[in-house]
C-alpha positions in Angstrom: 100.9 68.6 96.6 99.4 72.0 97.0 101.4 74.3 99.3 98.6 76.9 99.6 95.3 75.3 100.7 92.0 77.2 101.2 92.5 76.8 104.9 95.9 78.4 104.8 94.6 81.3 102.8 91.8 81.9 105.3 94.4 81.8 108.1 96.2 84.7 106.4 93.1 86.8 105.9 92.0 86.0 109.5 95.3 87.1 111.0 96.1 90.1 108.8 92.6 91.1 107.4 89.5 92.1 109.3 88.1 88.6 109.1 88.7 85.3 107.3 86.2 86.4 104.6 87.9 89.8 104.1 89.9 88.7 101.1 90.1 92.3 99.7 92.1 94.0 102.5 95.5 95.1 101.4 97.1 93.6 104.5 95.7 90.2 103.8 96.7 90.3 100.2 100.2 91.5 101.1 100.6 88.7 103.7 99.4 86.1 101.1 101.8 87.4 98.4 104.7 87.4 100.9 104.0 83.7 101.7 103.9 82.9 98.0 107.1 84.9 97.3 109.0 83.0 100.0 107.8 79.7 98.6 108.8 80.6 95.0 112.1 81.9 96.2 112.9 78.5 97.9 111.8 76.7 94.7 114.1 78.9 92.6 117.1 78.2 94.8 116.8 74.5 93.8 115.7 75.1 90.2 117.7 77.9 88.9 116.7 77.6 85.3 112.9 77.6 85.9 112.3 80.9 84.1 108.5 80.6 84.2 108.5 80.5 87.9 111.1 83.3 87.9 108.7 85.5 85.9 105.8 84.6 88.2 107.9 85.6 91.2 108.8 89.0 89.7 105.1 89.7 88.9 104.2 88.8 92.5 106.9 91.1 93.9 105.5 93.9 91.7 101.9 93.3 92.9 103.0 93.3 96.5 105.0 96.5 96.0 102.0 98.2 94.4 99.8 97.2 97.3 102.3 98.4 99.8 102.6 101.8 97.9 98.8 102.0 98.0 98.6 101.3 101.7 101.4 103.8 102.4 99.5 106.5 100.5 96.2 105.8 102.2 97.1 104.9 105.8 100.8 105.2 106.9 100.0 103.5 110.2 98.6 100.3 108.7 101.5 100.3 106.3 104.0 100.4 109.2 102.1 97.7 111.0 102.1 95.3 108.1 105.8 96.0 107.4 106.7 95.2 111.0 104.3 92.2 111.2 105.7 90.5 108.1 109.3 91.6 108.7 109.6 93.3 105.3 112.4 95.7 105.0 112.0 99.3 103.8 
């Protein structure tokens, strides 16, 4: 079973991006990464020795961090909005 369908992805881009076709916006990507991170975190709680998934999770966290840094550098207001909307700390 696939936890991330095309419809689910479009939902994220529609809610956080400019439109559901706006897959390049940092906000949409950050929202998508956050969803995937939470899913992988739950998986790793049950499967502690799944090191492949652990590595994928760390790579995703790094990607999200870089996008957040980019957004913070470019537009601090959009950065603050996405942090608040997704309930990310920092």
